[in-house]
C-alpha positions in Angstrom: -22.1 -0.3 -6.8 -21.5 1.7 -4.0 -22.6 5.4 -4.1 -20.0 7.7 -4.5 -21.8 10.8 -4.3 -19.7 12.2 -1.3 -16.8 12.1 -4.0 -18.3 14.5 -6.4 -19.4 17.8 -6.8 -21.0 19.5 -9.8 -20.1 22.6 -11.7 -22.9 23.8 -14.4 -23.7 19.9 -14.6 -20.2 19.0 -15.3 -19.1 16.3 -12.5 -15.6 16.7 -10.5 -14.2 14.8 -8.5 -13.8 16.1 -4.8 -11.1 12.9 -4.5 -8.8 14.3 -7.0 -10.1 17.9 -7.8 -10.4 17.4 -11.2 -13.5 17.6 -13.4 -14.1 14.2 -15.2 -14.2 16.1 -18.6 -13.3 19.1 -20.6 -15.1 22.0 -19.2 -15.5 23.3 -22.8 -16.8 20.1 -24.3 -16.5 16.8 -23.2 -17.8 15.0 -26.2 -15.9 16.8 -28.6 -12.7 16.4 -26.2 -13.4 12.8 -26.5 -13.7 12.6 -30.3 -10.5 14.6 -30.7 -8.3 12.7 -28.3 -9.5 9.3 -28.1 -11.4 8.7 -31.1 -9.0 10.8 -33.5 -5.9 10.3 -31.5 -6.5 6.3 -32.1 -7.0 6.8 -35.7 -10.9 5.8 -35.5 -12.9 5.1 -37.4 -10.1 4.2 -39.7 -8.6 1.3 -38.0 -11.9 -0.5 -37.1 -12.4 -4.0 -38.0 -14.3 -7.3 -36.8 -13.1 -8.1 -33.0 -11.9 -4.6 -32.5 -10.9 -4.2 -29.0 -11.1 -0.9 -26.9 -9.2 -0.6 -23.3 -9.7 2.4 -21.4 -7.8 3.6 -17.8 -10.7 5.6 -16.2 -14.4 5.1 -17.3 -15.7 7.8 -15.5 -19.4 9.0 -16.9 -19.1 6.3 -19.7 -18.9 9.2 -22.4 -15.8 7.6 -24.2 -17.7 4.5 -24.4 -20.9 6.1 -25.8 -18.9 8.2 -28.3 -16.8 5.2 -29.3 -20.1 2.8 -29.8 -21.9 5.7 -31.7 -18.6 6.0 -34.2 -19.1 2.1 -34.5 -22.8 2.3 -35.4 -21.9 5.3 -37.7 -19.2 3.8 -39.5 -21.3 1.0 -40.4 -19.6 -2.1 -38.5 -21.3 -5.2 -38.8 -19.7 -6.7 -36.0 -19.1 -6.5 -32.1 -17.2 -3.6 -30.3 -15.2 -5.1 -27.6 -14.6 -2.5 -24.7 -12.8 -3.0 -21.4 -12.4 -0.3 -19.1 -10.5 -0.4 -15.7 -12.0 2.2 -12.7 -11.5 2.2 -9.0 -14.2 4.5 -8.1 -17.1 4.1 -10.2 -19.8 6.5 -10.6 -23.5 5.8 -9.5 -25.8 5.0 -12.5 -27.8 8.2 -11.3 -24.5 10.2 -11.6 -23.5 8.7 -15.1 -27.1 9.6 -16.4 -27.0 13.1 -15.0 -23.5 14.0 -16.8 -24.6 12.2 -19.9 -27.6 14.5 -20.1 -25.3 17.4 -21.2 -24.7 16.0 -24.2 -28.3 15.4 -26.5 -25.9 14.3 -29.7 -26.0 10.6 -27.9 -29.1 11.2 -25.8 -30.6 8.1 -27.6 -27.6 6.1 -26.7 -27.4 7.3 -23.4 -31.1 6.2 -22.9 -30.3 2.7 -24.5 -27.2 2.0 -22.4 -29.0 3.3 -18.9 -30.3 0.5 -17.9 -27.1 -1.2 -17.8 -25.0 1.2 -16.0 -24.0 -0.6 -12.4 -23.1 -3.8 -14.3 -19.5 -5.0 -14.4 -20.5 -6.9 -17.6 -23.1 -6.6 -20.5 -23.7 -7.5 -24.2 -25.5 -6.2 -26.8 -25.6 -6.9 -30.3 -22.7 -4.9 -31.4 -21.3 -4.1 -28.2 -19.4 -6.8 -25.4 -18.6 -4.4 -22.3 -16.5 -5.4 -19.3 -15.8 -3.2 -16.3 -12.7 -4.2 -14.2 -13.0 -2.6 -10.8 -10.0 -1.7 -8.2 -6.7 -0.4 -8.8 -5.4 -0.3 -12.4 -1.7 -0.8 -11.0 -3.3 -4.7 -9.8 -6.1 -5.3 -12.4 -4.5 -4.5 -15.3 -1.3 -6.8 -15.1 -3.9 -9.9 -14.4 -6.0 -9.1 -17.5 -5.7 -11.6 -19.9 -6.8 -9.2 -23.0 -5.0 -7.2 -25.5 -6.3 -4.0 -26.9 -5.9 -2.5 -30.3 -6.6 0.9 -29.0 -6.1 2.6 -25.5 -8.0 5.3 -24.0 -5.6 6.8 -21.3 -8.3 8.9 -19.4 -7.2 9.1 -15.8 -7.1 12.3 -13.8 -4.5 14.7 -14.1 -1.1 13.2 -13.6 -0.6 15.7 -10.9 -3.6 15.0 -9.1 -3.6 11.3 -9.8 0.0 10.2 -10.3 -0.7 6.3 -9.7 -2.8 5.9 -13.0 0.3 7.2 -14.8 3.3 5.3 -13.1 5.7 3.9 -15.5 5.0 0.2 -14.5 1.2 0.7 -15.4 2.5 2.3 -18.7 4.4 -0.9 -19.1 1.9 -2.9 -18.7 -0.6 -1.2 -21.2 2.0 -1.3 -23.7 2.4 -5.2 -22.9 -1.3 -5.3 -23.1 -1.4 -4.1 -26.6 -1.7 -5.8 -30.0 1.4 -5.4 -32.6 0.2 -2.3 -34.4 -2.1 -1.3 -31.7 -2.3 2.6 -30.2 -3.1 4.8 -27.2 -4.2 8.2 -27.1 -4.4 10.7 -24.0 -5.1 14.3 -23.1 -1.9 14.6 -21.4 1.4 15.8 -22.9 3.1 15.6 -19.2 6.8 14.6 -19.9 6.7 11.5 -17.3 4.0 10.2 -19.1 5.7 10.2 -22.5 8.9 9.0 -21.1 7.3 5.8 -19.9 5.5 5.1 -22.8 8.8 5.3 -25.1 10.5 3.2 -22.2 7.9 0.7 -22.9 9.1 0.3 -26.3 6.1 2.4 -28.0 6.9 5.0 -30.7 5.3 8.3 -28.8 4.0 11.6 -30.6 3.1 14.6 -29.5 0.1 16.0 -30.9 -2.5 19.1 -31.0 -4.4 18.9 -27.8 -8.2 19.7 -27.7 -9.3 23.2 -26.7 -6.8 24.9 -24.3 -4.5 21.8 -23.9 -1.9 22.5 -26.3 -0.5 19.2 -26.9 -1.7 15.6 -26.2 0.0 12.4 -26.6 -0.4 9.2 -28.9 1.6 6.0 -29.1 2.1 3.5 -31.3 3.2 -0.2 -31.0 5.4 -1.5 -33.7 4.1 -4.2 -35.5 6.0 -7.5 -35.3 9.0 -8.0 -38.0 10.5 -11.1 -39.1 
């Protein structure tokens, strides 16, 4: 994995992308933001089941993976969680470890997974992980998987518009199970419209912290 340190700055131990001029997670509390937006926003843990598959746009520090696996274990799942993430600019293992150190609640889990950072595939007894590197506008259409829940966690749409364009949101919808969901911290109108145009039922929900609103989306179950 290439060293990305030239594209990273630190603000009170919070990583900030100099490429996109945006922090990797909330300046208030990144772990709490993940719980509110991506876990609760996708109805988790209530929707967990054997073979549950999470897909994510923007792996970043790996915080969402750690939070999801922590919840998977805490909710007593006896099966394996599938987690596929799409990332164009992976952080180095050292950068991920430094960012995760700000959250003592997940220290044990972060330590357990630390030897695997830098790999594009690895398996644990209760996790199957895959990172697909490259431009998601090219990699998501080629992916043959279906997600039960999508974490849409790219940098701000105003600063990283490529990860929020209408065709990519349509691909997210195409790679979603019937009854599947998506959640994101942004409530930008063009993102909401793109998800709705892709056939998803879009809801504006209360956001985390200083963000007034966020977005959730549901793919209607097949009928007939």
